All heavy atoms as an XYZ file, in Angstrom:
720
protein
N      31.036    -19.444    -38.295
C      29.932    -19.138    -37.418
C      29.007    -18.143    -38.103
O      29.436    -17.125    -38.607
C      30.479    -18.579    -36.112
C      29.462    -18.345    -35.075
S      30.394    -17.861    -33.588
C      29.234    -18.199    -32.391
N      27.729    -18.405    -38.101
C      26.749    -17.580    -38.791
C      26.197    -16.489    -37.873
O      25.975    -16.704    -36.696
C      25.611    -18.475    -39.274
O      24.576    -17.687    -39.803
N      25.965    -15.323    -38.450
C      25.358    -14.220    -37.710
C      23.863    -14.128    -37.947
O      23.241    -13.153    -37.562
C      26.001    -12.885    -38.107
C      27.287    -12.648    -37.363
O      27.552    -13.296    -36.370
N      28.078    -11.700    -37.843
N      23.285    -15.094    -38.613
C      21.862    -15.037    -38.915
C      21.038    -15.191    -37.642
O      21.340    -15.997    -36.777
C      21.474    -16.113    -39.925
O      21.642    -17.378    -39.361
N      20.017    -14.352    -37.557
C      19.121    -14.398    -36.402
C      17.859    -15.149    -36.802
O      17.357    -14.995    -37.917
C      18.753    -12.989    -35.954
C      19.911    -12.226    -35.386
C      19.456    -10.873    -34.908
C      20.624    -10.106    -34.324
N      20.216     -8.778    -33.859
N      17.379    -15.950    -35.890
C      16.149    -16.680    -36.144
C      14.978    -15.740    -35.918
O      14.873    -15.093    -34.879
C      16.046    -17.883    -35.216
C      14.823    -18.726    -35.477
C      14.768    -19.921    -34.552
O      15.523    -20.035    -33.609
N      13.846    -20.806    -34.821
N      14.098    -15.619    -36.898
C      12.931    -14.756    -36.774
C      11.797    -15.527    -36.103
O      11.497    -16.650    -36.487
C      12.467    -14.262    -38.142
C      11.217    -13.447    -38.066
N      11.201    -12.168    -37.548
C       9.950    -13.739    -38.407
C       9.963    -11.708    -37.573
N       9.183    -12.641    -38.102
N      11.207    -14.922    -35.107
C      10.068    -15.518    -34.414
C       8.821    -14.789    -34.854
O       8.738    -13.560    -34.746
C      10.226    -15.421    -32.885
C      11.458    -16.197    -32.434
C       8.976    -15.922    -32.179
C      11.803    -16.009    -30.977
N       7.855    -15.512    -35.353
C       6.575    -14.930    -35.719
C       5.759    -14.774    -34.438
O       5.088    -15.701    -33.999
C       5.864    -15.817    -36.741
C       4.647    -15.136    -37.330
O       4.275    -14.029    -36.935
N       4.029    -15.805    -38.283
N       5.859    -13.600    -33.815
C       5.285    -13.385    -32.486
C       3.771    -13.499    -32.456
O       3.205    -13.813    -31.410
C       5.707    -12.019    -31.907
O       5.315    -10.984    -32.816
C       7.192    -11.979    -31.669
N       3.110    -13.275    -33.579
C       1.648    -13.379    -33.560
C       1.169    -14.826    -33.460
O      -0.011    -15.080    -33.275
C       1.003    -12.662    -34.745
C       1.390    -13.238    -36.095
O       2.343    -14.048    -36.159
O       0.746    -12.869    -37.093
N       2.095    -15.764    -33.542
C       1.762    -17.177    -33.364
C       2.186    -17.696    -31.994
O       2.044    -18.877    -31.707
C       2.416    -18.017    -34.459
C       1.881    -17.710    -35.844
C       2.578    -18.509    -36.924
O       3.419    -19.372    -36.597
O       2.284    -18.261    -38.099
N       2.721    -16.822    -31.151
C       3.204    -17.201    -29.827
C       2.240    -16.652    -28.785
O       2.029    -15.443    -28.706
C       4.624    -16.658    -29.570
C       5.076    -16.985    -28.156
C       5.602    -17.216    -30.598
N       1.660    -17.558    -28.003
C       0.774    -17.153    -26.919
C       1.512    -17.323    -25.603
O       2.034    -18.396    -25.312
C      -0.511    -18.003    -26.904
O      -1.189    -17.823    -28.146
C      -1.428    -17.599    -25.763
N       1.538    -16.241    -24.829
C       2.213    -16.253    -23.534
C       1.164    -16.107    -22.444
O       0.337    -15.194    -22.488
C       3.253    -15.127    -23.439
C       4.325    -15.311    -24.522
C       3.869    -15.089    -22.035
C       5.329    -14.189    -24.607
N       1.215    -17.019    -21.491
C       0.350    -16.943    -20.312
C       1.133    -16.278    -19.195
O       2.193    -16.759    -18.796
C      -0.104    -18.335    -19.873
C      -0.814    -18.418    -18.521
C      -2.088    -17.581    -18.490
C      -1.107    -19.872    -18.169
N       0.611    -15.160    -18.698
C       1.188    -14.480    -17.543
C       0.392    -14.917    -16.327
O      -0.825    -14.738    -16.275
C       1.108    -12.947    -17.698
C       1.907    -12.495    -18.919
C       1.589    -12.252    -16.412
C       1.701    -11.030    -19.284
N       1.070    -15.522    -15.351
C       0.423    -15.944    -14.106
C       1.022    -15.072    -13.004
O       2.161    -15.267    -12.599
C       0.652    -17.442    -13.805
C      -0.148    -17.869    -12.586
C       0.295    -18.296    -15.014
N       0.245    -14.105    -12.549
C       0.754    -13.087    -11.628
C      -0.389    -12.538    -10.789
O      -1.413    -12.132    -11.336
C       1.403    -11.968    -12.441
C       1.834    -10.752    -11.666
C       2.886    -11.035    -10.633
O       4.030    -11.360    -10.992
O       2.556    -10.916     -9.435
N      -0.224    -12.552     -9.473
C      -1.278    -12.058     -8.596
C      -1.233    -10.546     -8.395
O      -2.202     -9.954     -7.958
C      -1.255    -12.776     -7.242
C       0.036    -12.565     -6.471
O       1.108    -12.516     -7.100
O      -0.034    -12.467     -5.234
N      -0.141     -9.899     -8.745
C      -0.047     -8.449     -8.658
C      -0.555     -7.836     -9.963
O       0.047     -8.032    -11.028
C       1.406     -8.015     -8.429
O       1.560     -6.628     -8.678
N      -1.650     -7.090     -9.870
C      -2.230     -6.475    -11.064
C      -1.240     -5.526    -11.739
O      -1.189     -5.452    -12.975
C      -3.517     -5.746    -10.699
N      -0.455     -4.821    -10.957
C       0.513     -3.872    -11.513
C       1.593     -4.614    -12.300
O       1.920     -4.244    -13.431
C       1.142     -3.015    -10.397
C       0.068     -2.100     -9.801
C       2.335     -2.209    -10.910
C       0.474     -1.391     -8.541
N       2.149     -5.670    -11.710
C       3.182     -6.457    -12.394
C       2.626     -7.126    -13.653
O       3.282     -7.158    -14.691
C       3.758     -7.518    -11.462
C       4.581     -6.952    -10.336
C       5.891     -6.396    -10.811
O       5.953     -5.290    -11.335
N       6.947     -7.153    -10.638
N       1.431     -7.678    -13.541
C       0.811     -8.355    -14.684
C       0.585     -7.376    -15.836
O       0.867     -7.690    -16.993
C      -0.506     -8.998    -14.255
N       0.091     -6.202    -15.514
C      -0.158     -5.195    -16.554
C       1.141     -4.729    -17.196
O       1.209     -4.533    -18.409
C      -0.922     -4.008    -15.969
C      -1.390     -3.016    -16.993
C      -2.356     -3.571    -18.035
O      -3.113     -4.512    -17.747
O      -2.351     -3.041    -19.170
N       2.192     -4.554    -16.401
C       3.494     -4.172    -16.932
C       3.996     -5.208    -17.943
O       4.401     -4.869    -19.061
C       4.506     -4.006    -15.791
C       5.898     -3.744    -16.257
C       6.284     -2.479    -16.667
C       6.829     -4.774    -16.297
C       7.587     -2.237    -17.116
C       8.130     -4.543    -16.735
C       8.509     -3.276    -17.146
N       3.978     -6.477    -17.545
C       4.416     -7.547    -18.450
C       3.556     -7.601    -19.703
O       4.065     -7.736    -20.825
C       4.374     -8.901    -17.731
C       5.445     -9.153    -16.692
C       5.109    -10.410    -15.888
C       6.804     -9.280    -17.349
N       2.259     -7.493    -19.511
C       1.326     -7.545    -20.644
C       1.648     -6.446    -21.657
O       1.747     -6.715    -22.859
C      -0.104     -7.390    -20.132
C      -1.148     -7.381    -21.224
C      -2.520     -7.182    -20.609
C      -3.576     -7.007    -21.675
N      -4.899     -6.728    -21.070
N       1.832     -5.232    -21.200
C       2.114     -4.114    -22.113
C       3.422     -4.314    -22.853
O       3.515     -4.038    -24.062
C       2.146     -2.805    -21.338
C       0.784     -2.346    -20.916
C       0.840     -1.041    -20.195
N      -0.480     -0.703    -19.686
C      -0.790      0.477    -19.211
N       0.116      1.435    -19.168
N      -1.998      0.709    -18.767
N       4.458     -4.776    -22.147
C       5.755     -5.003    -22.789
C       5.662     -6.066    -23.878
O       6.238     -5.927    -24.956
C       6.804     -5.422    -21.755
C       7.208     -4.337    -20.809
C       8.016     -3.291    -21.535
C       8.570     -2.272    -20.564
N       9.324     -1.216    -21.248
N       4.932     -7.128    -23.596
C       4.823     -8.232    -24.553
C       3.882     -7.898    -25.709
O       4.151     -8.277    -26.855
C       4.392     -9.506    -23.832
C       5.451    -10.039    -22.860
C       4.851    -11.097    -21.945
C       6.651    -10.576    -23.611
N       2.811     -7.187    -25.436
C       1.914     -6.756    -26.513
C       2.639     -5.818    -27.477
O       2.388     -5.846    -28.686
C       0.665     -6.071    -25.947
C      -0.381     -6.982    -25.327
C      -1.485     -6.153    -24.675
C      -0.973     -7.938    -26.356
N       3.547     -5.012    -26.958
C       4.330     -4.102    -27.807
C       5.208     -4.871    -28.786
O       5.601     -4.342    -29.825
C       5.179     -3.179    -26.941
N       5.505     -6.125    -28.466
C       6.293     -6.990    -29.351
C       5.401     -7.922    -30.167
O       5.877     -8.868    -30.790
C       7.291     -7.810    -28.527
C       8.294     -6.961    -27.771
C       9.157     -6.135    -28.705
O       9.658     -6.622    -29.708
N       9.319     -4.856    -28.379
N       4.089     -7.698    -30.104
C       3.078     -8.434    -30.881
C       2.841     -9.867    -30.442
O       2.344    -10.692    -31.215
C       3.393     -8.404    -32.385
C       3.337     -6.995    -32.945
O       2.466     -6.222    -32.501
O       4.164     -6.663    -33.818
N       3.179    -10.199    -29.189
C       2.843    -11.518    -28.665
C       1.363    -11.559    -28.296
O       0.770    -10.538    -27.945
C       3.675    -11.841    -27.419
C       5.125    -12.115    -27.714
C       6.093    -11.140    -27.486
C       5.526    -13.338    -28.229
C       7.429    -11.394    -27.764
C       6.857    -13.590    -28.512
C       7.795    -12.617    -28.274
O       9.113    -12.863    -28.563
N       0.777    -12.741    -28.366
C      -0.584    -12.957    -27.894
C      -0.512    -13.221    -26.400
O       0.287    -14.055    -25.969
C      -1.229    -14.151    -28.614
C      -1.242    -14.021    -30.121
C      -2.026    -12.808    -30.584
O      -3.163    -12.603    -30.175
N      -1.408    -11.994    -31.418
N      -1.325    -12.544    -25.602
C      -1.228    -12.631    -24.155
C      -2.539    -13.122    -23.549
O      -3.617    -12.660    -23.925
C      -0.897    -11.244    -23.543
C       0.376    -10.668    -24.161
C      -0.805    -11.323    -22.020
C       1.605    -11.520    -23.974
N      -2.426    -14.065    -22.622
C      -3.537    -14.467    -21.766
C      -3.032    -14.360    -20.331
O      -1.829    -14.392    -20.094
C      -4.075    -15.877    -22.099
C      -2.955    -16.926    -22.083
C      -4.801    -15.871    -23.440
C      -3.423    -18.342    -22.361
N      -3.953    -14.192    -19.391
C      -3.528    -13.912    -18.021
C      -4.318    -14.721    -17.006
O      -5.481    -15.042    -17.218
C      -3.677    -12.421    -17.741
C      -2.821    -11.580    -18.672
S      -3.070     -9.818    -18.510
C      -2.244     -9.518    -16.962
N      -3.634    -15.025    -15.892
C      -4.250    -15.707    -14.753
C      -3.734    -15.040    -13.486
O      -2.609    -14.540    -13.452
C      -3.902    -17.191    -14.758
N      -4.566    -15.054    -12.420
C      -4.205    -14.357    -11.184
C      -3.583    -15.269    -10.124
O      -3.112    -14.784     -9.103
C      -5.407    -13.603    -10.581
C      -5.878    -12.516    -11.539
C      -6.534    -14.559    -10.248
N      -3.593    -16.573    -10.357
C      -2.963    -17.507     -9.421
C      -2.677    -18.814    -10.153
O      -3.090    -19.007    -11.295
C      -3.828    -17.739     -8.169
C      -5.197    -18.305     -8.479
O      -5.296    -19.324     -9.219
O      -6.194    -17.758     -7.979
N      -1.959    -19.695     -9.486
C      -1.566    -20.950    -10.110
C      -2.720    -21.852    -10.497
O      -2.677    -22.515    -11.528
N      -3.756    -21.860     -9.689
C      -4.912    -22.715    -10.001
C      -5.581    -22.254    -11.290
O      -5.883    -23.065    -12.173
C      -5.900    -22.696     -8.843
C      -7.053    -23.662     -9.021
C      -7.941    -23.704     -7.786
O      -8.089    -22.718     -7.067
N      -8.537    -24.846     -7.541
N      -5.802    -20.949    -11.420
C      -6.380    -20.426    -12.651
C      -5.408    -20.624    -13.812
O      -5.819    -20.942    -14.927
C      -6.718    -18.947    -12.481
C      -7.449    -18.368    -13.674
C      -7.742    -16.890    -13.516
O      -6.878    -16.125    -13.094
N      -8.949    -16.502    -13.847
N      -4.115    -20.470    -13.534
C      -3.107    -20.693    -14.561
C      -3.136    -22.113    -15.088
O      -3.045    -22.337    -16.292
N      -3.276    -23.084    -14.192
C      -3.340    -24.485    -14.600
C      -4.541    -24.727    -15.511
O      -4.420    -25.394    -16.540
C      -3.403    -25.401    -13.374
C      -3.453    -26.892    -13.642
C      -2.246    -27.365    -14.463
C      -3.537    -27.668    -12.328
N      -5.672    -24.170    -15.159
C      -6.865    -24.310    -15.999
C      -6.633    -23.711    -17.382
O      -7.027    -24.297    -18.396
C      -8.070    -23.648    -15.326
C      -8.511    -24.350    -14.070
C      -9.507    -23.531    -13.263
O      -9.737    -22.354    -13.505
N     -10.103    -24.182    -12.266
N      -5.956    -22.564    -17.433
C      -5.692    -21.918    -18.722
C      -4.665    -22.697    -19.540
O      -4.780    -22.777    -20.763
C      -5.272    -20.480    -18.505
C      -6.394    -19.652    -17.909
S      -6.037    -17.913    -17.911
C      -6.432    -17.543    -19.607
N      -3.682    -23.273    -18.878
C      -2.700    -24.095    -19.589
C      -3.401    -25.294    -20.221
O      -3.137    -25.647    -21.376
C      -1.561    -24.539    -18.653
C      -0.717    -23.331    -18.240
C      -0.692    -25.611    -19.312
C       0.233    -23.597    -17.091
N      -4.291    -25.925    -19.480
C      -5.019    -27.091    -19.989
C      -5.907    -26.725    -21.173
O      -5.992    -27.479    -22.145
C      -5.855    -27.707    -18.877
C      -5.037    -28.357    -17.798
C      -5.829    -28.783    -16.574
O      -6.940    -28.258    -16.342
O      -5.336    -29.649    -15.845
N      -6.549    -25.571    -21.123
C      -7.493    -25.211    -22.179
C      -6.859    -24.450    -23.347
O      -7.247    -24.637    -24.489
C      -8.655    -24.389    -21.605
O      -8.189    -23.151    -21.107
N      -5.871    -23.619    -23.070
C      -5.313    -22.737    -24.101
C      -3.996    -23.213    -24.698
O      -3.618    -22.768    -25.779
C      -5.109    -21.329    -23.532
C      -6.365    -20.687    -23.001
C      -7.389    -20.383    -24.072
O      -6.992    -20.055    -25.210
O      -8.595    -20.484    -23.764
N      -3.264    -24.076    -23.974
C      -1.962    -24.592    -24.420
C      -1.025    -23.474    -24.891
O      -0.636    -23.399    -26.062
C      -2.130    -25.629    -25.526
C      -3.031    -26.805    -25.176
C      -2.436    -27.623    -24.038
N      -3.377    -28.599    -23.560
C      -3.259    -29.904    -23.719
N      -2.221    -30.407    -24.334
N      -4.180    -30.711    -23.242
N      -0.642    -22.568    -23.983
C       0.235    -21.460    -24.374
C       1.626    -21.940    -24.798
O       2.067    -23.021    -24.414
C       0.315    -20.614    -23.101
C       0.090    -21.598    -21.996
C      -0.904    -22.586    -22.550
N       2.307    -21.110    -25.564
C       3.678    -21.399    -25.996
C       4.658    -21.270    -24.839
O       5.687    -21.945    -24.803
C       4.093    -20.424    -27.095
O       3.139    -20.388    -28.127
N       4.343    -20.365    -23.900
C       5.230    -20.054    -22.792
C       4.396    -19.584    -21.608
O       3.391    -18.899    -21.795
C       6.203    -18.935    -23.197
C       7.127    -18.368    -22.124
C       8.154    -19.410    -21.688
C       7.821    -17.111    -22.637
N       4.840    -19.935    -20.402
C       4.211    -19.462    -19.170
C       5.227    -18.608    -18.423
O       6.338    -19.067    -18.142
C       3.755    -20.637    -18.272
C       3.170    -20.116    -16.962
C       2.758    -21.516    -19.002
N       4.857    -17.352    -18.142
C       5.646    -16.477    -17.274
C       4.927    -16.460    -15.943
O       3.814    -15.952    -15.844
C       5.702    -15.050    -17.829
C       6.486    -14.822    -19.102
C       6.397    -13.357    -19.521
C       7.931    -15.228    -18.933
N       5.536    -17.024    -14.925
C       4.835    -17.184    -13.654
C       5.578    -16.559    -12.487
O       6.791    -16.711    -12.352
C       4.624    -18.673    -13.359
O       3.945    -18.849    -12.136
N       4.811    -15.887    -11.652
C       5.295    -15.443    -10.357
C       5.524    -16.704     -9.528
O       4.940    -17.759     -9.801
C       4.226    -14.558     -9.712
C       4.678    -13.895     -8.428
O       5.850    -14.027     -8.053
O       3.832    -13.244     -7.795
N       6.358    -16.615     -8.515
C       6.581    -17.756     -7.635
C       5.641    -17.698     -6.437
O       4.962    -18.667     -6.126
C       8.058    -17.828     -7.172
C       8.252    -18.938     -6.152
C       8.972    -18.044     -8.362
N       5.571    -16.550     -5.775
C       4.756    -16.408     -4.562
C       3.368    -15.890     -4.902
O       3.202    -14.705     -5.196
C       5.438    -15.460     -3.570
C       6.734    -16.029     -3.066
O       6.794    -17.199     -2.717
N       7.771    -15.222     -3.051
N       2.396    -16.811     -4.879
C       1.005    -16.462     -5.157
C       0.107    -17.253     -4.218
O       0.496    -18.311     -3.731
C       0.633    -16.822     -6.605
C       1.391    -16.082     -7.662
S       0.886    -16.584     -9.319
C       1.588    -18.246     -9.399
N      -1.099    -16.743     -3.994
C      -2.047    -17.488     -3.169
C      -2.623    -18.692     -3.925
O      -2.468    -18.800     -5.133
C      -3.138    -16.460     -2.879
C      -3.089    -15.521     -4.036
C      -1.630    -15.468     -4.440
N      -3.283    -19.555     -3.219
C      -3.994    -20.740     -3.716
C      -3.025    -21.801     -4.234
O      -2.931    -22.876     -3.687
C      -5.075    -20.405     -4.756
C      -6.082    -19.397     -4.153
C      -5.772    -21.668     -5.234
C      -7.123    -18.900     -5.127
N      -2.295    -21.513     -5.305
C      -1.268    -22.422     -5.834
C      -0.110    -21.550     -6.287
O      -0.287    -20.696     -7.162
C      -1.809    -23.236     -7.018
C      -0.778    -24.159     -7.656
S      -1.342    -24.955     -9.185
C      -2.463    -26.182     -8.521
N       1.067    -21.733     -5.684
C       2.201    -20.887     -6.071
C       2.804    -21.358     -7.397
O       2.414    -22.389     -7.948
C       3.233    -20.784     -4.944
C       3.989    -22.070     -4.687
O       4.373    -22.788     -5.613
N       4.222    -22.372     -3.423
N       3.760    -20.589     -7.900
C       4.353    -20.888     -9.196
C       5.085    -22.215     -9.255
O       5.045    -22.907    -10.268
N       5.753    -22.576     -8.165
C       6.456    -23.861     -8.139
C       5.480    -25.031     -8.178
O       5.707    -26.029     -8.873
C       7.352    -23.948     -6.914
C       8.476    -22.907     -6.860
C       9.205    -22.982     -5.528
C       9.433    -23.082     -8.019
N       4.379    -24.897     -7.439
C       3.347    -25.948     -7.460
C       2.717    -26.043     -8.847
O       2.464    -27.144     -9.350
C       2.268    -25.649     -6.414
C       2.766    -25.757     -4.993
C       1.804    -25.170     -3.974
O       1.044    -24.225     -4.299
O       1.819    -25.662     -2.831
N       2.488    -24.894     -9.473
C       1.936    -24.883    -10.830
C       2.870    -25.606    -11.792
O       2.436    -26.488    -12.540
C       1.711    -23.442    -11.294
C       1.376    -23.237    -12.767
C       0.069    -23.940    -13.141
C       1.302    -21.753    -13.093
N       4.132    -25.258    -11.749
C       5.106    -25.894    -12.635
C       5.166    -27.400    -12.391
O       5.176    -28.189    -13.338
C       6.476    -25.255    -12.443
S       7.718    -25.846    -13.597
N       5.170    -27.800    -11.136
C       5.216    -29.224    -10.786
C       3.990    -29.961    -11.335
O       4.103    -31.056    -11.889
C       5.308    -29.379     -9.278
C       5.628    -30.767     -8.803
C       5.846    -30.864     -7.295
N       5.492    -29.658     -6.567
C       6.336    -28.922     -5.827
N       7.573    -29.255     -5.693
N       5.935    -27.838     -5.209
N       2.800    -29.350    -11.201
C       1.568    -29.965    -11.730
C       1.645    -30.136    -13.239
O       1.293    -31.185    -13.776
C       0.350    -29.105    -11.375
C      -0.094    -29.197     -9.952
C      -0.733    -30.535     -9.615
O      -1.451    -31.099    -10.459
O      -0.495    -31.016     -8.498
N       2.100    -29.103    -13.919
C       2.173    -29.148    -15.381
C       3.207    -30.178    -15.838
O       2.946    -30.983    -16.731
C       2.493    -27.744    -15.943
C       2.806    -27.805    -17.428
C       1.321    -26.798    -15.677
N       4.369    -30.167    -15.230
C       5.440    -31.077    -15.652
C       5.140    -32.535    -15.324
O       5.703    -33.434    -15.941
C       6.779    -30.664    -15.029
C       7.262    -29.292    -15.481
C       7.460    -29.234    -16.974
C       7.969    -27.872    -17.407
N       8.223    -27.789    -18.842
N       4.216    -32.784    -14.387
C       3.846    -34.161    -14.064
C       2.699    -34.672    -14.939
O       2.344    -35.839    -14.872
C       3.467    -34.283    -12.587
O       2.258    -33.602    -12.319
N       2.150    -33.804    -15.773
C       1.050    -34.171    -16.668
C       1.635    -34.526    -18.036
O       2.249    -33.682    -18.688
C       0.065    -33.005    -16.774
C      -1.119    -33.316    -17.659
O      -0.976    -33.860    -18.747
N      -2.296    -32.930    -17.205
N       1.443    -35.742    -18.470
C       2.010    -36.231    -19.725
C       1.652    -35.340    -20.917
O       2.476    -35.121    -21.792
C       1.531    -37.675    -19.982
C       2.255    -38.373    -21.094
C       3.732    -38.604    -20.808
O       4.160    -38.732    -19.674
N       4.531    -38.632    -21.854
N       0.433    -34.807    -20.944
C      -0.010    -33.983    -22.066
C       0.546    -32.561    -22.019
O       0.553    -31.872    -23.040
C      -1.539    -33.914    -22.107
C      -2.174    -35.259    -22.407
O      -1.551    -36.085    -23.104
O      -3.300    -35.495    -21.934
N       0.977    -32.108    -20.855
C       1.390    -30.713    -20.685
C       2.873    -30.537    -20.399
O       3.369    -29.415    -20.399
C       0.598    -30.066    -19.540
C      -0.913    -30.097    -19.642
C      -1.534    -29.541    -18.369
C      -1.397    -29.347    -20.874
N       3.583    -31.618    -20.164
C       4.942    -31.532    -19.622
C       5.944    -30.789    -20.499
O       6.974    -30.349    -20.013
C       5.475    -32.906    -19.252
C       5.795    -33.807    -20.415
C       6.319    -35.131    -19.917
C       6.764    -36.016    -21.053
N       7.288    -37.276    -20.553
N       5.653    -30.587    -21.767
C       6.574    -29.850    -22.644
C       6.340    -28.338    -22.592
O       7.039    -27.587    -23.272
C       6.466    -30.350    -24.076
C       7.017    -31.767    -24.225
C       7.056    -32.201    -25.661
C       7.645    -33.602    -25.754
N       7.760    -34.045    -27.121
N       5.389    -27.905    -21.776
C       5.120    -26.474    -21.634
C       6.348    -25.775    -21.075
O       6.951    -26.227    -20.111
C       3.918    -26.256    -20.668
O       2.787    -26.976    -21.167
C       3.587    -24.781    -20.539
N       6.728    -24.673    -21.698
C       7.909    -23.918    -21.283
C       7.530    -22.913    -20.202
O       6.495    -22.271    -20.284
C       8.523    -23.216    -22.482
C       9.083    -24.179    -23.503
C       9.493    -23.434    -24.769
C       9.996    -24.364    -25.828
N       8.982    -25.252    -26.373
N       8.402    -22.786    -19.191
C       8.174    -21.900    -18.055
C       9.324    -20.939    -17.874
O      10.497    -21.315    -18.043
C       8.067    -22.709    -16.757
C       6.696    -23.172    -16.403
C       6.158    -24.284    -17.010
C       5.937    -22.473    -15.478
C       4.891    -24.727    -16.685
C       4.670    -22.906    -15.141
C       4.147    -24.032    -15.751
N       9.005    -19.730    -17.470
C       9.969    -18.786    -16.910
C       9.352    -18.323    -15.604
O       8.209    -17.871    -15.568
C      10.229    -17.582    -17.835
C      10.860    -18.037    -19.128
C      11.110    -16.547    -17.104
C      11.087    -16.932    -20.141
N      10.102    -18.472    -14.527
C       9.596    -18.087    -13.200
C      10.290    -16.813    -12.770
O      11.434    -16.609    -12.973
C       9.870    -19.164    -12.181
C       9.421    -20.534    -12.586
S       7.720    -20.823    -12.356
C       7.669    -21.586    -10.810
């Protein structure tokens, strides 16, 4: 068994934070920027969907309870889209 760790080039990873709480979004943003990830942000699922379509992030960190379109609806929309369905989510 190997102890080698896989190195992730964080400057090539774009994370979309979809969060309606400004405090929570800023907390996540600061933590991820400290690790050199590229960060984009949306305040609800509808805006998040638009950003996923245009920016194609490596990962989506999404709140579940949000106005307009919640996180589950966002994930369902993305996973039902042939071009976007491989997008990775953490809720």
